[in-house]
C-alpha positions as CSV (number, residue, x, y, z in Angstrom):
1,X,175.0,-129.8,55.0
2,X,174.2,-129.4,51.4
3,X,172.1,-132.1,49.9
4,X,173.9,-131.6,46.6
5,X,176.8,-133.8,47.9
6,X,177.1,-137.1,49.7
7,X,180.0,-138.5,51.6
8,X,181.8,-141.4,49.9
9,X,184.0,-143.7,52.0
10,X,186.4,-146.5,51.2
11,X,187.9,-148.6,53.9
12,X,190.2,-151.5,53.5
13,X,191.5,-154.1,55.9
14,X,194.0,-156.9,55.5
15,X,192.6,-160.1,57.0
16,X,194.9,-162.1,59.2
17,X,193.2,-165.3,58.1
18,X,191.5,-167.0,55.2
19,X,187.7,-166.6,55.1
20,X,187.1,-170.2,56.3
21,X,189.6,-170.1,59.2
22,X,187.9,-170.7,62.5
23,X,189.7,-167.7,64.0
24,X,187.9,-165.5,61.5
25,X,184.5,-167.0,61.9
26,X,183.0,-164.4,64.2
27,X,183.9,-161.7,61.8
28,X,182.6,-163.6,58.7
29,X,179.3,-164.3,60.6
30,X,178.9,-160.6,61.4
31,X,179.3,-159.2,57.8
32,X,175.8,-159.8,56.5
33,X,174.0,-158.5,59.7
34,X,176.3,-155.4,59.8
35,X,175.7,-154.7,56.1
36,X,171.9,-155.1,56.5
37,X,172.1,-152.7,59.5
38,X,173.9,-150.2,57.4
39,X,171.3,-150.3,54.7
40,X,168.6,-149.5,57.3
41,X,170.4,-146.6,58.9
42,X,169.2,-143.0,58.4
43,X,171.6,-141.3,56.0
44,X,172.7,-144.5,54.3
45,X,172.7,-144.0,50.5
46,X,174.5,-146.9,48.8
47,X,177.2,-149.5,49.1
48,X,179.2,-151.5,46.5
49,X,178.1,-155.1,46.1
50,X,179.1,-157.7,43.6
51,X,176.7,-159.2,41.0
52,X,175.2,-161.5,43.6
53,X,174.4,-158.7,45.9
54,X,177.3,-159.5,48.3
55,X,179.9,-157.0,49.4
56,X,183.0,-156.9,51.5
57,X,184.1,-160.6,51.4
58,X,183.7,-161.1,47.7
59,X,184.9,-157.9,46.2
60,X,188.6,-158.0,45.3
61,X,189.9,-154.6,44.3
62,X,193.6,-155.2,45.0
63,X,196.1,-157.9,44.2
64,X,196.2,-159.1,47.8
65,X,193.4,-161.6,48.2
66,X,193.1,-160.9,51.9
67,X,192.5,-157.2,51.4
68,X,188.8,-156.6,52.2
69,X,187.1,-153.6,50.7
70,X,184.1,-151.6,51.8
71,X,182.9,-148.7,49.6
72,X,179.7,-146.8,50.6
73,X,178.0,-143.5,50.3
74,X,176.3,-141.6,53.1
75,X,174.3,-138.4,53.3
76,X,176.8,-136.8,55.7
77,X,179.5,-137.5,58.3
78,X,177.0,-137.7,61.2
79,X,175.1,-140.6,59.5
80,X,178.3,-142.5,58.9
81,X,179.7,-142.0,62.4
82,X,176.4,-143.0,64.0
83,X,176.5,-146.3,62.1
84,X,180.2,-146.9,62.8
85,X,180.1,-146.0,66.5
86,X,176.6,-146.6,67.8
87,X,175.5,-149.9,66.2
88,X,176.7,-153.5,66.1
89,X,179.5,-152.2,63.8
90,X,181.2,-150.9,67.0
91,X,181.6,-154.6,68.1
92,X,183.5,-155.3,64.9
93,X,185.7,-152.2,65.5
94,X,186.5,-153.3,69.0
95,X,187.9,-156.6,67.7
96,X,189.6,-155.4,64.5
97,X,193.1,-156.0,65.8
98,X,192.2,-159.7,66.4
99,X,191.1,-160.1,62.8
100,X,193.1,-157.6,60.8
101,X,196.8,-156.8,60.3
102,X,198.0,-153.2,60.8
103,X,198.2,-151.2,57.5
104,X,201.3,-149.2,56.6
105,X,199.2,-146.9,54.4
106,X,195.9,-145.2,55.0
107,X,193.0,-147.7,55.4
108,X,190.2,-145.1,55.2
109,X,189.5,-142.3,52.7
110,X,186.6,-140.0,52.5
111,X,185.5,-137.6,49.7
112,X,182.4,-135.8,48.5
113,X,180.5,-136.9,45.5
114,X,177.5,-135.3,43.7
115,X,174.2,-136.7,45.1
116,X,173.2,-139.7,43.0
117,X,176.8,-140.6,42.1
118,X,178.0,-144.1,42.9
119,X,181.8,-144.2,42.9
120,X,183.5,-147.3,41.4
121,X,186.5,-149.1,42.7
122,X,188.9,-147.2,40.3
123,X,187.7,-143.9,41.7
124,X,188.0,-145.1,45.3
125,X,191.5,-146.5,44.8
126,X,192.6,-143.2,43.2
127,X,191.3,-141.3,46.2
128,X,193.1,-143.6,48.6
129,X,196.3,-143.4,46.6
130,X,196.0,-139.6,46.5
131,X,195.6,-139.5,50.3
132,X,198.7,-141.7,50.7
133,X,200.7,-139.7,48.3
134,X,199.7,-136.1,49.3
135,X,198.0,-136.3,52.7
136,X,194.5,-135.0,53.5
137,X,193.0,-132.5,51.1
138,X,189.5,-131.4,50.0
139,X,189.7,-134.2,47.4
140,X,190.7,-137.1,49.7
141,X,190.5,-136.8,53.5
142,X,190.0,-138.6,56.8
143,X,187.7,-138.1,59.8
144,X,190.6,-136.5,61.7
145,X,191.4,-134.1,58.8
146,X,187.9,-133.5,57.5
147,X,186.8,-131.2,54.7
148,X,183.4,-129.8,53.9
149,X,182.0,-130.0,50.3
150,X,183.1,-126.3,49.8
151,X,186.7,-127.4,50.4
152,X,187.0,-125.8,53.9
153,X,188.8,-128.0,56.5
154,X,186.8,-128.6,59.7
155,X,188.6,-128.7,63.0
156,X,186.6,-130.9,65.4
157,X,189.0,-130.0,68.2
158,X,189.9,-133.6,68.9
159,X,192.3,-136.1,67.5
160,X,190.5,-139.0,65.8
161,X,192.4,-142.2,65.0
162,X,191.7,-142.9,61.4
């Protein structure tokens, strides 16, 4: 993998409950430890936080106040997938249907950025909208339809739910 590029990811989720709802407490309580774990992972580069250093719960990028946003940058796909699937984050994923409503559009978009670039919400939203409008491409893709920095699609030989 070229160190000239890093993998940016935006994922969104529509919470079923308000942040202070007891049914959402387990998720809310896991946010900070999960984010701290991400920051310690090999391959982690950066994540979007607000002025107070908080992310996910306090960043509002869409009109829907229950739409939670996570924007981060990783050295490569393996680093991101290790965090997502082999850490405490997997516990969150296992309970996502309990806490989050199904999305009609894509909820995850990936794209390559030059090393050192920190995408902003406008860039991330544009990539998500591009994916929804045109499907996966080298500019906006998913894990299941993945592209390398050189624009070549990668076939992992499996279907991945994104």
